[in-house]
Phi, psi and omega in degrees: 000110183247322182232127183237132175260117181265104184263119182253120187248017178248137178279348184242067191294329181292342179237005185285125179292319180296320179294320179300314182291321179297316179295322178297313180297316183296320179299319180290321177298318182293330176297322183272333183227071185297342181276355181297130177268122184240132173239135183259131178239106178271107187292335179275351175253341183289148177271075182288135178291147178287139172256088191243199184304312183297320179294318180295315179299316179298322179300312182291327175296317179296316181296327181275354181077020180273166174296142183245133177302140181306323179294320178292322178297323179295322178299317182289331173294323177292317178298319179296326178297320177294319179292318178301320178298313180301313184284353177284351179259152177254002177206154181225142172238111183249117178251120185215141168279170172263130175240121177050045179073000181232218183245158177301150186297331180289326175291320177296320178297317179298316178297319179294327177294323186277330196263091180213150178299135182088348179253298178243359173204163172223151180222158181249182184294340179272359178090006177286137183242135175237120177286142183260006178255027181297150178084359181261162182238146178228138171247125179255128172249107189245111179262146177206147178294321181274149185279063177299146181094346179241349181230094183305333183291343179250353186296339177294346178271357183278097175254017178269288179296320182301316181293313183297319178294320179295316179297313181299318178297323181296321181270006171105359180275112182253344179264096185234126173248143182227136174240123176271142171240088192208143348269149185254017177229132180140197179302151184303322182292327179291315179294319179298321179294320178296318179293319179299318179295319180295319178296320177297315178299321179295318179298316181296319179292317180300320180290337182271347183290000000 
């Protein structure tokens, strides 16, 4: 692990539980691996390109082998630049809260920008898919108000970690570690216990890297 992209998906970083745990883990990793190159990507501050009508039309024209309007081609060059940037790293640290049982819309937008045939995966006429992010590692820091991971009766509502793991597997990332920060809503002692456990888990993972 030489280059790590630290993806921050919370708009309230000074109070974000996922961001706190991610920063804690990163500090410990840097103590052990001071040569690690880290770049921070704040998704709520980043100028993410829109994936709109023109981008969708350009995608289908490209897939069909049709001529592409210059404006649409420019959009795809911008999307490719974002994907090239993503794939230039060999590890990722994604810190995200849970929103409505899933992920924040800016993280979903970033994933939609990256995930296209020929960019982060390729497929053939038989439907076989090969992820192009193979050999990379991802650490997920997933915060949630509800105590997912400790109550099996609610785990079916977790479309946060489940979605991120499925997406990462699709683009070829098979080495995925996850730290839950749950639950972060309730009495102070309950939240403090959840944070303490997350910090402990982060220390153990950092020491194992």
